[in-house]
A tleap script that builds the chain and sets N, CA, C and O, in Angstrom:
source leaprc.protein.ff14SB
mol = sequence {
  NMET LEU PHE GLY PRO SER GLY ALA GLY LYS
  SER LEU THR LEU GLN THR ILE ALA GLY LEU
  ILE THR PRO ASP GLU GLY GLU ILE VAL LEU
  ASN GLU THR THR LEU LEU ASP THR ALA ASN
  ALA ILE ASP LEU SER PRO GLN ALA ARG ARG
  ILE ALA ARG THR CYS SER ARG THR THR HIE
  CYS SER ARG CTHR
}
set mol.1.N position { 54.335 -19.958 28.980 }
set mol.1.CA position { 53.682 -18.721 28.714 }
set mol.1.C position { 53.860 -18.389 27.245 }
set mol.1.O position { 54.858 -18.734 26.613 }
set mol.2.N position { 52.864 -17.714 26.739 }
set mol.2.CA position { 52.872 -17.319 25.339 }
set mol.2.C position { 52.618 -15.820 25.271 }
set mol.2.O position { 51.604 -15.329 25.767 }
set mol.3.N position { 53.536 -15.109 24.661 }
set mol.3.CA position { 53.432 -13.655 24.554 }
set mol.3.C position { 53.402 -13.245 23.091 }
set mol.3.O position { 53.940 -13.940 22.229 }
set mol.4.N position { 52.774 -12.120 22.820 }
set mol.4.CA position { 52.781 -11.572 21.476 }
set mol.4.C position { 51.736 -10.488 21.343 }
set mol.4.O position { 50.858 -10.351 22.195 }
set mol.5.N position { 51.830 -9.724 20.279 }
set mol.5.CA position { 50.876 -8.642 20.075 }
set mol.5.C position { 49.492 -9.188 19.711 }
set mol.5.O position { 49.339 -10.351 19.337 }
set mol.6.N position { 48.519 -8.337 19.828 }
set mol.6.CA position { 47.151 -8.684 19.456 }
set mol.6.C position { 47.101 -9.122 17.999 }
set mol.6.O position { 47.653 -8.458 17.122 }
set mol.7.N position { 46.433 -10.246 17.747 }
set mol.7.CA position { 46.295 -10.731 16.380 }
set mol.7.C position { 47.428 -11.618 15.899 }
set mol.7.O position { 47.447 -12.015 14.734 }
set mol.8.N position { 48.378 -11.937 16.781 }
set mol.8.CA position { 49.542 -12.738 16.375 }
set mol.8.C position { 49.243 -14.233 16.296 }
set mol.8.O position { 50.025 -14.989 15.720 }
set mol.9.N position { 48.112 -14.668 16.873 }
set mol.9.CA position { 47.747 -16.079 16.809 }
set mol.9.C position { 47.947 -16.845 18.100 }
set mol.9.O position { 47.979 -18.076 18.085 }
set mol.10.N position { 48.082 -16.147 19.216 }
set mol.10.CA position { 48.291 -16.811 20.501 }
set mol.10.C position { 47.108 -17.706 20.860 }
set mol.10.O position { 47.300 -18.873 21.202 }
set mol.11.N position { 45.911 -17.184 20.787 }
set mol.11.CA position { 44.724 -17.969 21.130 }
set mol.11.C position { 44.538 -19.131 20.173 }
set mol.11.O position { 44.186 -20.231 20.598 }
set mol.12.N position { 44.764 -18.908 18.910 }
set mol.12.CA position { 44.657 -19.966 17.911 }
set mol.12.C position { 45.658 -21.088 18.197 }
set mol.12.O position { 45.328 -22.269 18.084 }
set mol.13.N position { 46.868 -20.712 18.565 }
set mol.13.CA position { 47.890 -21.705 18.897 }
set mol.13.C position { 47.465 -22.544 20.091 }
set mol.13.O position { 47.562 -23.771 20.054 }
set mol.14.N position { 46.994 -21.894 21.148 }
set mol.14.CA position { 46.563 -22.615 22.347 }
set mol.14.C position { 45.351 -23.499 22.078 }
set mol.14.O position { 45.277 -24.619 22.584 }
set mol.15.N position { 44.412 -23.012 21.296 }
set mol.15.CA position { 43.231 -23.813 20.953 }
set mol.15.C position { 43.623 -25.025 20.124 }
set mol.15.O position { 43.029 -26.093 20.273 }
set mol.16.N position { 44.604 -24.879 19.260 }
set mol.16.CA position { 45.075 -25.996 18.442 }
set mol.16.C position { 45.782 -27.035 19.310 }
set mol.16.O position { 45.548 -28.233 19.148 }
set mol.17.N position { 46.631 -26.600 20.216 }
set mol.17.CA position { 47.309 -27.524 21.123 }
set mol.17.C position { 46.298 -28.274 21.983 }
set mol.17.O position { 46.458 -29.469 22.233 }
set mol.18.N position { 45.257 -27.577 22.435 }
set mol.18.CA position { 44.235 -28.190 23.289 }
set mol.18.C position { 43.300 -29.115 22.515 }
set mol.18.O position { 42.568 -29.896 23.123 }
set mol.19.N position { 43.314 -29.041 21.194 }
set mol.19.CA position { 42.460 -29.908 20.391 }
set mol.19.C position { 41.106 -29.318 20.064 }
set mol.19.O position { 40.215 -30.026 19.595 }
set mol.20.N position { 40.943 -28.042 20.304 }
set mol.20.CA position { 39.671 -27.373 20.011 }
set mol.20.C position { 39.575 -26.980 18.550 }
set mol.20.O position { 38.480 -26.787 18.022 }
set mol.21.N position { 40.726 -26.863 17.897 }
set mol.21.CA position { 40.803 -26.551 16.466 }
set mol.21.C position { 41.761 -27.561 15.845 }
set mol.21.O position { 42.823 -27.836 16.403 }
set mol.22.N position { 41.394 -28.111 14.702 }
set mol.22.CA position { 42.252 -29.078 14.016 }
set mol.22.C position { 42.815 -28.446 12.742 }
set mol.22.O position { 42.050 -28.030 11.871 }
set mol.23.N position { 44.123 -28.372 12.624 }
set mol.23.CA position { 44.714 -27.814 11.418 }
set mol.23.C position { 44.581 -28.775 10.241 }
set mol.23.O position { 44.353 -29.968 10.438 }
set mol.24.N position { 44.720 -28.267 9.034 }
set mol.24.CA position { 44.649 -29.105 7.834 }
set mol.24.C position { 45.778 -30.127 7.789 }
set mol.24.O position { 45.580 -31.262 7.355 }
set mol.25.N position { 46.952 -29.725 8.234 }
set mol.25.CA position { 48.077 -30.645 8.262 }
set mol.25.C position { 49.072 -30.199 9.305 }
set mol.25.O position { 49.137 -29.022 9.660 }
set mol.26.N position { 49.855 -31.159 9.800 }
set mol.26.CA position { 50.885 -30.827 10.762 }
set mol.26.C position { 51.010 -31.856 11.852 }
set mol.26.O position { 50.394 -32.921 11.816 }
set mol.27.N position { 51.833 -31.505 12.832 }
set mol.27.CA position { 52.123 -32.409 13.937 }
set mol.27.C position { 52.288 -31.595 15.206 }
set mol.27.O position { 52.927 -30.543 15.198 }
set mol.28.N position { 51.710 -32.082 16.301 }
set mol.28.CA position { 51.890 -31.461 17.612 }
set mol.28.C position { 52.363 -32.558 18.554 }
set mol.28.O position { 51.669 -33.552 18.767 }
set mol.29.N position { 53.560 -32.366 19.118 }
set mol.29.CA position { 54.125 -33.312 20.078 }
set mol.29.C position { 54.442 -32.528 21.340 }
set mol.29.O position { 55.101 -31.490 21.286 }
set mol.30.N position { 53.968 -33.031 22.483 }
set mol.30.CA position { 54.169 -32.363 23.758 }
set mol.30.C position { 54.703 -33.383 24.751 }
set mol.30.O position { 54.049 -34.392 25.015 }
set mol.31.N position { 55.883 -33.129 25.303 }
set mol.31.CA position { 56.511 -34.069 26.245 }
set mol.31.C position { 56.580 -35.481 25.680 }
set mol.31.O position { 56.257 -36.447 26.371 }
set mol.32.N position { 56.994 -35.599 24.446 }
set mol.32.CA position { 57.166 -36.870 23.734 }
set mol.32.C position { 55.853 -37.617 23.466 }
set mol.32.O position { 55.877 -38.788 23.086 }
set mol.33.N position { 54.719 -36.955 23.659 }
set mol.33.CA position { 53.411 -37.534 23.353 }
set mol.33.C position { 52.865 -36.851 22.108 }
set mol.33.O position { 52.762 -35.625 22.066 }
set mol.34.N position { 52.516 -37.632 21.098 }
set mol.34.CA position { 51.953 -37.071 19.875 }
set mol.34.C position { 50.472 -36.791 20.096 }
set mol.34.O position { 49.679 -37.705 20.322 }
set mol.35.N position { 50.116 -35.515 20.028 }
set mol.35.CA position { 48.718 -35.104 20.178 }
set mol.35.C position { 48.019 -35.060 18.827 }
set mol.35.O position { 46.828 -35.351 18.719 }
set mol.36.N position { 48.775 -34.693 17.802 }
set mol.36.CA position { 48.230 -34.568 16.456 }
set mol.36.C position { 49.317 -34.911 15.447 }
set mol.36.O position { 50.448 -34.435 15.547 }
set mol.37.N position { 48.964 -35.731 14.487 }
set mol.37.CA position { 49.861 -36.038 13.372 }
set mol.37.C position { 48.961 -36.360 12.186 }
set mol.37.O position { 48.499 -37.492 12.036 }
set mol.38.N position { 48.719 -35.376 11.359 }
set mol.38.CA position { 47.765 -35.561 10.261 }
set mol.38.C position { 48.256 -36.587 9.245 }
set mol.38.O position { 47.438 -37.248 8.605 }
set mol.39.N position { 49.561 -36.736 9.082 }
set mol.39.CA position { 50.097 -37.703 8.125 }
set mol.39.C position { 49.813 -39.143 8.547 }
set mol.39.O position { 49.719 -40.036 7.705 }
set mol.40.N position { 49.676 -39.363 9.864 }
set mol.40.CA position { 49.433 -40.707 10.385 }
set mol.40.C position { 48.051 -40.853 11.017 }
set mol.40.O position { 47.799 -41.821 11.735 }
set mol.41.N position { 47.157 -39.905 10.758 }
set mol.41.CA position { 45.770 -39.932 11.245 }
set mol.41.C position { 45.680 -40.042 12.766 }
set mol.41.O position { 44.822 -40.752 13.290 }
set mol.42.N position { 46.566 -39.341 13.471 }
set mol.42.CA position { 46.510 -39.276 14.929 }
set mol.42.C position { 45.937 -37.915 15.307 }
set mol.42.O position { 46.450 -36.876 14.892 }
set mol.43.N position { 44.868 -37.936 16.099 }
set mol.43.CA position { 44.256 -36.695 16.565 }
set mol.43.C position { 43.563 -36.994 17.893 }
set mol.43.O position { 42.385 -37.351 17.924 }
set mol.44.N position { 44.314 -36.842 18.996 }
set mol.44.CA position { 43.733 -37.108 20.302 }
set mol.44.C position { 42.610 -36.114 20.589 }
set mol.44.O position { 42.707 -34.939 20.233 }
set mol.45.N position { 41.557 -36.586 21.228 }
set mol.45.CA position { 40.444 -35.707 21.583 }
set mol.45.C position { 40.914 -34.691 22.621 }
set mol.45.O position { 41.913 -34.922 23.302 }
set mol.46.N position { 40.207 -33.573 22.750 }
set mol.46.CA position { 40.583 -32.595 23.773 }
set mol.46.C position { 40.634 -33.211 25.174 }
set mol.46.O position { 41.503 -32.863 25.972 }
set mol.47.N position { 39.712 -34.120 25.472 }
set mol.47.CA position { 39.683 -34.758 26.792 }
set mol.47.C position { 40.927 -35.628 27.004 }
set mol.47.O position { 41.482 -35.651 28.102 }
set mol.48.N position { 41.364 -36.335 25.975 }
set mol.48.CA position { 42.531 -37.208 26.088 }
set mol.48.C position { 43.826 -36.418 26.218 }
set mol.48.O position { 44.816 -36.937 26.733 }
set mol.49.N position { 43.830 -35.182 25.761 }
set mol.49.CA position { 45.042 -34.359 25.832 }
set mol.49.C position { 45.299 -33.850 27.236 }
set mol.49.O position { 46.441 -33.545 27.578 }
set mol.50.N position { 44.270 -33.751 28.054 }
set mol.50.CA position { 44.395 -33.312 29.450 }
set mol.50.C position { 45.184 -32.003 29.563 }
set mol.50.O position { 46.148 -31.902 30.322 }
set mol.51.N position { 44.753 -31.023 28.800 }
set mol.51.CA position { 45.389 -29.705 28.793 }
set mol.51.C position { 44.365 -28.681 29.265 }
set mol.51.O position { 43.214 -28.690 28.828 }
set mol.52.N position { 44.792 -27.812 30.152 }
set mol.52.CA position { 43.907 -26.763 30.663 }
set mol.52.C position { 44.443 -25.403 30.238 }
set mol.52.O position { 45.629 -25.238 29.951 }
set mol.53.N position { 43.543 -24.448 30.208 }
set mol.53.CA position { 43.920 -23.088 29.833 }
set mol.53.C position { 43.516 -22.150 30.954 }
set mol.53.O position { 42.387 -22.214 31.442 }
set mol.54.N position { 44.407 -21.296 31.358 }
set mol.54.CA position { 44.086 -20.256 32.326 }
set mol.54.C position { 44.329 -18.908 31.671 }
set mol.54.O position { 45.178 -18.775 30.789 }
set mol.55.N position { 43.593 -17.936 32.100 }
set mol.55.CA position { 43.682 -16.611 31.477 }
set mol.55.C position { 44.135 -15.580 32.494 }
set mol.55.O position { 43.849 -15.689 33.686 }
set mol.56.N position { 44.839 -14.593 32.007 }
set mol.56.CA position { 45.302 -13.533 32.891 }
set mol.56.C position { 44.180 -12.579 33.267 }
set mol.56.O position { 44.234 -11.921 34.306 }
set mol.57.N position { 43.165 -12.509 32.419 }
set mol.57.CA position { 42.002 -11.652 32.689 }
set mol.57.C position { 40.733 -12.425 32.359 }
set mol.57.O position { 40.707 -13.219 31.418 }
set mol.58.N position { 39.694 -12.192 33.130 }
set mol.58.CA position { 38.421 -12.889 32.899 }
set mol.58.C position { 37.883 -12.625 31.500 }
set mol.58.O position { 37.278 -13.511 30.897 }
set mol.59.N position { 38.090 -11.439 30.982 }
set mol.59.CA position { 37.570 -11.115 29.646 }
set mol.59.C position { 38.227 -11.960 28.572 }
set mol.59.O position { 37.617 -12.212 27.533 }
set mol.60.N position { 39.467 -12.409 28.799 }
set mol.60.CA position { 40.138 -13.242 27.807 }
set mol.60.C position { 39.557 -14.646 27.754 }
set mol.60.O position { 39.619 -15.300 26.713 }
set mol.61.N position { 38.993 -15.119 28.863 }
set mol.61.CA position { 38.447 -16.480 28.915 }
set mol.61.C position { 37.081 -16.579 28.238 }
set mol.61.O position { 36.633 -17.683 27.926 }
set mol.62.N position { 36.427 -15.477 28.011 }
set mol.62.CA position { 35.097 -15.524 27.407 }
set mol.62.C position { 35.158 -15.882 25.933 }
set mol.62.O position { 34.141 -16.272 25.360 }
set mol.63.N position { 36.339 -15.759 25.291 }
set mol.63.CA position { 36.492 -16.113 23.881 }
set mol.63.C position { 37.172 -17.457 23.766 }
set mol.63.O position { 38.332 -17.605 24.151 }
set mol.64.N position { 36.451 -18.455 23.233 }
set mol.64.CA position { 37.059 -19.772 23.036 }
set mol.64.C position { 36.926 -20.230 21.644 }
set mol.64.O position { 37.385 -21.322 21.308 }
savepdb mol mol.pdb
quit
């Protein structure tokens, strides 16, 4: 779960982990699997990441 005030970057963080947004540089490792490593040109597609997002309210899911 990810908590924080409005505008803190929760949605941006989740979209980046899911592969919907690619940062300029950095690394994302989840359960010892590298999803993104800009230094080594690794960027798994969103489909290959097999990550789903659920929302607490339907209105939150309308923004992707």
